[in-house]
C-alpha positions in Angstrom: 23.4 5.2 35.9 24.4 5.8 32.5 22.1 6.7 29.8 22.3 5.0 26.4 22.7 8.3 23.7 20.4 7.8 20.9 21.9 8.9 17.6 19.1 9.8 14.6 19.2 8.0 11.0 21.0 10.9 9.4 23.8 11.1 11.8 23.8 6.9 11.2 24.4 7.6 7.4 26.8 10.3 7.5 29.0 8.3 9.7 28.2 4.9 7.5 29.0 7.3 3.9 32.1 8.1 5.5 33.6 5.0 6.2 32.6 4.1 2.7 34.3 6.5 1.8 37.6 5.8 3.0 37.6 6.6 6.2 38.7 4.0 9.3 36.8 2.2 11.2 39.6 3.7 14.1 39.0 7.5 13.4 35.6 7.4 13.0 35.3 6.0 16.8 37.7 8.5 18.1 35.6 11.6 15.4 32.4 10.5 17.5 33.2 8.9 20.4 31.0 5.4 18.9 32.4 2.1 19.2 33.5 0.7 16.1 31.5 -2.5 15.9 28.2 0.7 16.1 29.3 1.5 13.0 30.0 -1.1 11.8 26.8 -2.3 12.2 25.5 1.0 10.3 27.5 0.5 7.6 25.8 -2.6 7.5 22.2 -1.3 7.8 23.2 1.3 5.2 24.1 -1.1 2.7 21.4 -3.2 2.8 18.9 0.0 2.3 17.1 0.0 6.6 18.1 4.1 6.7 16.7 4.9 2.9 13.4 5.9 4.6 11.7 7.7 1.6 12.2 4.3 -0.7 10.9 1.8 1.9 7.8 5.1 2.0 7.4 4.9 -1.7 7.1 1.3 -1.7 4.2 1.5 0.8 2.8 4.3 -0.6 2.5 1.9 -4.3 1.4 -0.8 -1.9 -2.0 1.5 -0.2 -2.5 2.7 -3.9 -3.3 -0.8 -4.9 -4.7 -1.8 -1.6 -7.1 1.2 -2.1 -7.6 0.7 -6.1 -8.7 -3.2 -4.7 -11.2 -1.6 -2.1 -13.3 0.6 -4.6 -13.3 -2.3 -6.7 -14.7 -4.8 -3.8 -17.1 -1.9 -2.9 -18.9 -1.0 -6.4 -19.3 -5.0 -6.6 -20.9 -5.4 -3.4 -22.9 -2.5 -4.0 -24.4 -3.9 -7.6 -24.8 -7.5 -6.2 -26.5 -5.4 -3.2 -28.6 -3.9 -6.4 -29.4 -7.2 -7.4 -30.9 -8.8 -4.9 -33.3 -6.5 -4.1 -34.4 -7.0 -7.5 -37.7 -8.9 -8.0 -37.5 -12.7 -8.6 -39.3 -12.9 -11.3 -38.2 -9.7 -13.2 -34.3 -11.2 -13.0 -36.1 -14.6 -15.0 -37.2 -11.6 -18.0 -35.9 -12.9 -21.2 -34.6 -9.9 -23.3 -33.9 -9.2 -26.6 -31.3 -6.1 -27.9 -33.9 -5.2 -30.5 -37.4 -5.6 -28.8 -36.5 -4.8 -25.4 -37.4 -6.6 -22.3 -40.9 -8.5 -22.3 -44.3 -6.6 -21.5 -46.1 -7.2 -19.5 -50.0 -8.8 -20.1 -52.1 -6.6 -18.7 -56.1 -6.8 -18.6 -56.6 -3.8 -20.0 -54.3 -4.5 -23.1 -56.7 -7.2 -23.4 -60.1 -6.5 -23.5 -59.3 -3.1 -26.1 
């Protein structure tokens, strides 16, 4: 039973570039013992950017960085909301003023003096 040959991306890119620079399908097919149709497929993939691993990797890194920023923002919002939920409700309803600050609580000691 015959085994299929596998080719790495660098080799496929090289063959596609040789074709695009003017080498004929027949000569490339004989030179590398590859089917002409396979070379055509590689050329189409090369022109479509499928062999540009670096470009796809950079695009994914940019997307990952954006998602990490979003996770950080959502984590901060969640922590803030958890803190708000822990504060007593009576404290949240008190009015505050920039000039005077929060309303002072009335205690029995202040009233007796």
